[in-house]
C-alpha positions as CSV (number, residue, x, y, z in Angstrom):
1,M,0.0,0.0,0.0
2,S,2.6,2.6,1.1
3,D,4.8,1.8,-1.9
4,R,2.1,2.8,-4.3
5,L,0.2,5.5,-2.5
6,S,1.3,8.7,-0.8
7,L,0.2,9.7,2.7
8,E,-2.2,12.2,1.2
9,Q,-3.7,9.6,-1.1
10,I,-4.3,7.2,1.7
11,R,-5.8,10.0,3.8
12,H,-8.1,11.0,1.0
13,S,-9.1,7.3,0.5
14,L,-9.9,6.9,4.2
15,A,-11.9,10.1,4.2
16,G,-14.2,8.7,1.6
17,Y,-15.4,6.1,4.1
18,F,-16.7,8.7,6.6
19,P,-20.3,9.8,6.5
20,Q,-21.0,12.7,4.3
21,G,-22.6,15.8,5.7
22,R,-21.9,19.2,7.0
23,L,-22.5,18.8,10.7
24,V,-19.9,16.2,12.1
25,W,-17.5,15.3,9.3
26,G,-18.0,18.3,7.0
27,S,-14.4,19.5,7.6
28,I,-12.8,16.1,6.9
29,H,-11.2,17.5,3.7
30,S,-10.2,20.8,5.3
31,A,-6.5,20.9,6.2
32,G,-6.0,22.0,9.8
33,S,-9.3,20.7,11.1
34,T,-9.6,18.1,13.8
35,S,-11.3,15.6,11.6
36,Y,-8.7,16.0,8.9
37,S,-5.9,15.5,11.5
38,I,-7.7,12.3,12.8
39,V,-7.9,10.8,9.3
40,K,-4.3,11.8,8.6
41,G,-3.2,10.1,11.8
42,L,-5.0,6.9,10.7
43,A,-3.2,7.1,7.3
44,H,0.1,7.3,9.1
45,E,-0.8,4.2,11.1
46,L,-1.8,2.3,8.0
47,I,1.6,3.1,6.4
48,R,3.3,1.9,9.6
49,V,1.3,-1.3,9.7
50,E,2.0,-2.0,6.1
51,R,5.8,-1.6,6.7
52,W,5.5,-3.9,9.7
53,I,3.7,-6.5,7.6
54,Q,6.4,-6.2,4.9
55,S,9.1,-6.6,7.5
56,F,7.4,-9.6,9.0
57,R,7.0,-11.3,5.6
58,Y,10.7,-10.8,5.0
59,Q,12.0,-11.5,8.5
60,Q,10.0,-14.7,9.2
61,I,12.3,-16.6,6.8
62,P,15.1,-18.2,8.8
63,D,17.7,-17.4,6.1
64,L,17.0,-13.7,6.3
65,T,15.7,-13.0,9.8
66,V,17.3,-10.6,12.2
67,L,14.3,-9.6,14.3
68,Y,13.0,-13.1,15.0
69,L,16.2,-15.0,15.8
70,D,15.2,-15.4,19.4
71,E,11.7,-16.6,18.4
72,W,13.2,-19.2,16.0
73,E,15.6,-20.4,18.6
74,E,12.9,-20.8,21.2
75,A,10.7,-22.7,18.7
76,L,13.5,-25.1,17.9
77,A,14.7,-25.5,21.5
78,I,18.1,-23.8,20.8
79,P,20.4,-23.8,22.8
80,D,20.6,-27.6,23.2
81,D,23.4,-30.2,23.3
82,C,24.5,-29.4,19.8
83,F,23.7,-25.8,19.2
84,P,25.0,-23.2,21.7
85,G,22.6,-20.4,20.8
86,T,25.5,-18.0,20.7
87,G,27.6,-16.4,18.0
88,N,26.9,-13.6,15.5
89,E,23.6,-13.3,13.6
90,E,24.9,-15.3,10.6
91,E,26.0,-18.2,12.7
92,R,22.7,-18.3,14.7
93,R,20.7,-18.2,11.4
94,L,22.8,-21.1,10.1
95,H,22.1,-23.1,13.3
96,I,18.4,-22.5,12.9
97,K,18.5,-23.5,9.2
98,L,20.5,-26.6,10.1
99,K,18.2,-27.7,12.9
100,L,15.2,-27.1,10.6
101,A,16.9,-29.2,7.9
102,S,17.5,-32.0,10.3
103,L,13.8,-32.6,10.8
104,G,12.8,-35.8,9.1
105,V,16.4,-37.0,8.2
106,Q,16.3,-40.7,7.5
107,S,18.6,-41.9,4.6
108,S,22.3,-41.6,4.0
109,N,21.5,-39.0,1.2
110,D,19.6,-37.0,3.9
111,F,22.7,-36.9,6.1
112,V,24.9,-35.8,3.2
113,A,22.5,-33.1,2.3
114,L,22.3,-31.9,5.9
115,A,26.1,-31.6,6.1
116,A,26.1,-29.7,2.8
117,V,23.9,-27.1,4.5
118,F,26.9,-26.4,6.8
119,G,29.3,-26.4,3.8
120,Q,30.7,-29.8,4.7
121,T,31.4,-32.6,2.2
122,I,30.8,-36.1,3.6
123,T,30.1,-39.6,2.6
124,V,27.9,-41.9,4.6
125,Q,28.2,-45.7,4.4
126,G,27.7,-48.8,6.4
127,G,30.4,-50.2,8.5
128,I,30.9,-53.3,6.3
129,G,31.8,-51.2,3.3
130,S,34.0,-48.8,5.1
131,S,37.7,-48.7,5.9
132,L,36.8,-49.5,9.5
133,Y,36.0,-53.1,8.6
134,P,37.6,-55.6,9.2
135,S,39.9,-53.5,11.3
136,P,39.3,-51.9,13.8
137,I,35.7,-53.2,13.8
138,T,36.3,-57.0,13.6
139,N,32.8,-58.1,14.4
140,A,30.6,-58.2,11.3
141,K,27.4,-57.8,13.3
142,I,28.7,-54.6,14.9
143,A,30.0,-53.4,11.5
144,R,26.5,-54.0,9.9
145,N,25.0,-51.7,12.6
146,T,27.5,-49.0,12.3
147,I,27.1,-45.8,10.2
148,V,30.4,-44.4,9.1
149,V,30.6,-40.7,8.2
150,T,33.7,-39.6,6.4
151,F,34.4,-35.9,6.3
152,S,36.5,-34.7,3.3
153,V,38.9,-32.0,4.7
154,S,41.2,-29.8,2.8
155,Q,44.3,-30.9,4.8
156,P,44.9,-33.5,7.5
157,L,43.7,-32.2,10.9
158,A,46.6,-33.4,12.9
159,F,49.3,-35.3,11.1
160,T,49.6,-37.7,8.2
161,Y,48.2,-41.1,9.0
162,T,46.8,-44.1,7.3
163,F,44.3,-45.2,9.9
164,P,40.8,-43.8,10.6
165,F,41.3,-42.1,13.9
166,L,41.5,-38.5,14.7
167,F,43.9,-37.4,17.5
168,G,43.2,-34.3,19.5
169,S,40.3,-31.9,19.1
170,Q,41.2,-30.5,15.7
171,T,37.7,-30.5,14.3
172,T,36.0,-27.3,13.5
173,I,33.0,-26.0,15.4
174,N,30.8,-26.9,12.4
175,Q,32.1,-30.4,12.3
176,Q,31.5,-30.8,16.0
177,I,27.9,-29.6,15.7
178,I,27.4,-32.0,12.8
179,E,28.8,-34.9,14.8
180,C,26.6,-34.0,17.7
181,L,23.5,-33.7,15.5
182,F,24.2,-37.0,13.7
183,R,24.6,-38.8,17.0
184,K,21.1,-37.6,17.9
185,L,19.6,-38.3,14.4
186,K,21.0,-41.9,14.0
187,P,18.7,-44.8,14.6
188,A,18.8,-46.0,18.2
189,C,19.9,-49.5,17.0
190,N,23.0,-48.1,15.2
191,D,26.4,-46.9,16.3
192,I,28.1,-44.1,14.4
193,A,31.8,-43.4,13.6
194,F,33.5,-40.4,12.1
195,I,36.5,-40.4,9.9
196,Y,38.4,-37.4,8.6
197,E,40.2,-37.8,5.3
198,A,42.2,-35.3,3.3
199,A,40.5,-34.4,0.0
200,V,42.4,-35.4,-3.1
């Protein structure tokens, strides 16, 4: 409304809805009169409400919101075990988006897509088909019930190694959040293991 009409055009339009006559509203089109000022005040409020509606339409989207970060976090129970609920606006929006994206995750492709939201490249496979079997997972039953998530990293996180273990806490905060989230999302009957391999 306010993008197309000026304040005076809105005031004039509103004035058209008032009863016609000379006694009460006869001065509604006379600048400086009380009735004119009342209608002009209403026009100001309509413009303010229209701006608020436009802001709400824009701000309610998790990717764009600044005004409703607290509301989104409250609705998604952030902070929790995985998401600290801290950081700058961009990080908080990313956490909201990631938690929303995690709803309904079931397949290995869903896990891959969820990590991609965080800018991480991973592969997800069963334990039998991974480098963890037959060593260090020697039991085929355990391997069958293990999900192996392999992060592709730009460089080794600690030192060059040929075995699938990570020493120290060299993972990024994003990878730590993904690990935490994946542990929550995995089926209860499965174990999950994480490997970090240098991208080729």
